[in-house]
Every structure is written in structure tokens, then in C-alpha cells.
C-alpha positions in Angstrom: 135.5 106.1 103.0 133.9 105.5 99.6 131.1 103.3 101.1 129.6 106.4 102.6 129.2 108.4 99.4 125.9 110.3 99.9 124.5 109.4 96.5 122.6 106.2 97.5 123.3 104.0 94.5 127.0 104.9 94.4 127.4 104.3 98.2 125.6 101.0 98.0 127.6 99.8 95.1 130.9 100.8 96.8 129.9 99.1 100.0 129.1 95.8 98.2 132.3 95.9 96.1 134.7 96.7 98.9 132.9 94.8 101.7 132.1 91.5 99.8 133.6 91.2 96.3 137.1 92.7 95.9 139.5 90.3 97.3 142.1 92.3 99.3 139.5 94.5 100.9 136.8 91.9 101.9 139.2 90.3 104.4 139.9 93.5 106.3 137.5 93.7 109.4 137.7 97.5 109.4 136.5 97.8 105.8 133.9 95.1 106.3 132.6 97.0 109.3 132.2 100.3 107.4 130.7 98.4 104.4 128.0 96.8 106.7 127.4 100.1 108.5 127.1 101.9 105.2 124.6 99.4 103.9 122.5 99.6 107.0 122.6 103.4 107.1 121.7 103.7 103.4 118.9 101.1 103.8 117.5 102.8 106.8 117.5 106.2 105.1 115.8 104.7 102.0 113.1 103.1 104.0 112.6 106.3 106.0 112.5 108.4 102.9 109.9 106.1 101.2 107.7 106.3 104.4 108.1 110.0 104.7 107.2 110.5 101.0 104.0 108.6 101.4 103.1 110.6 104.6 104.0 113.8 102.9 102.0 113.1 99.8 99.0 112.1 101.8 99.1 115.2 104.0 99.6 117.4 100.9 96.7 115.7 99.2 94.5 116.4 102.2 95.4 120.1 102.4 97.8 122.0 100.2 99.0 124.0 103.2 100.8 121.0 104.6 103.2 121.3 101.7 104.7 124.3 103.5 105.4 122.1 106.5 106.5 118.9 104.7 108.9 120.5 102.2 111.1 122.1 104.9 111.1 118.9 106.9 112.1 117.0 103.8 115.0 119.4 103.2 116.2 119.1 106.8 116.1 115.3 106.7 118.1 115.3 103.5 120.6 117.8 104.9 120.9 115.7 108.1 121.6 112.6 106.0 124.2 114.4 104.1 125.9 115.7 107.2 125.8 112.2 108.7 127.4 110.7 105.6 130.2 113.3 105.6 130.9 112.7 109.2 131.1 109.0 108.6 133.4 109.6 105.6 135.8 111.7 107.7 135.8 109.1 110.5 136.5 106.3 108.1 139.2 108.2 106.4 140.8 108.9 109.7 140.8 105.1 110.4 138.3 105.5 113.3 135.6 103.0 113.9 132.7 105.4 114.6 129.5 103.5 115.4 126.1 104.9 114.5 123.7 104.3 117.3 121.7 101.0 117.0 123.4 100.3 113.6 127.0 100.3 114.6 126.8 97.3 117.0 124.9 95.2 114.4 127.5 96.1 111.7 130.3 95.1 114.0 128.8 91.7 114.7 128.3 91.2 110.9 131.9 92.3 110.2 133.3 89.9 112.7 131.4 86.9 111.5 
């Protein structure tokens, strides 16, 4: 559950610790799956956020009125990421293997290898 902490750095650190470093946890396929999925979700969100920030800054530099469009979209994306992380935390706490589309299958392959 800790691997899905919404604060990116804390979630990444927990995913690395529990999935790959701490001895009793790194052998459990369930924990490794959630560690891999957490790393992939956090990584995808960071890459998306960097790209969106560049697009948003470019649009705002062209015309200030775009800030009224990009700011609410940024807030909705952040809220969506928070909701996704909370859902994943609840599923992991309930011992369920919930797979995020596209990422879940990859994470399962990584956890089983």
C-alpha cells in the first residue's frame, strides 16, 4: 500500500525499498507486482506532467487567455492522479491485484521474472 503514496518521491522510494531492497518483502510476488506497477504509474505521471507543463507554458506564452484553460486542466489531471493512487492504495490494502490498463500486464511480467 505504501508504494502508491501520492507524493511522487515518497511513493518511488517506498516502491524501490519494498520491491527490490528489503529482504522479506522483495521475495513476495504480490508486493513486487505493486512495486513495479507503482514505479510505472509514477513514471508515466511524471513524464506526462513534464510534457503537459511544457505545452501549458507554451500556450500561456502565446496568449495569456490560455492560462484559464490550462490551469483547470492541470488541476483535473492532478486530482485524477490522486484518485487513481488512492484507489490503488485501497486495492493493495485489500490484498487485491488490480491492474492499471497497459501498465498492469507489464508489471505482472516484471514481478514474475
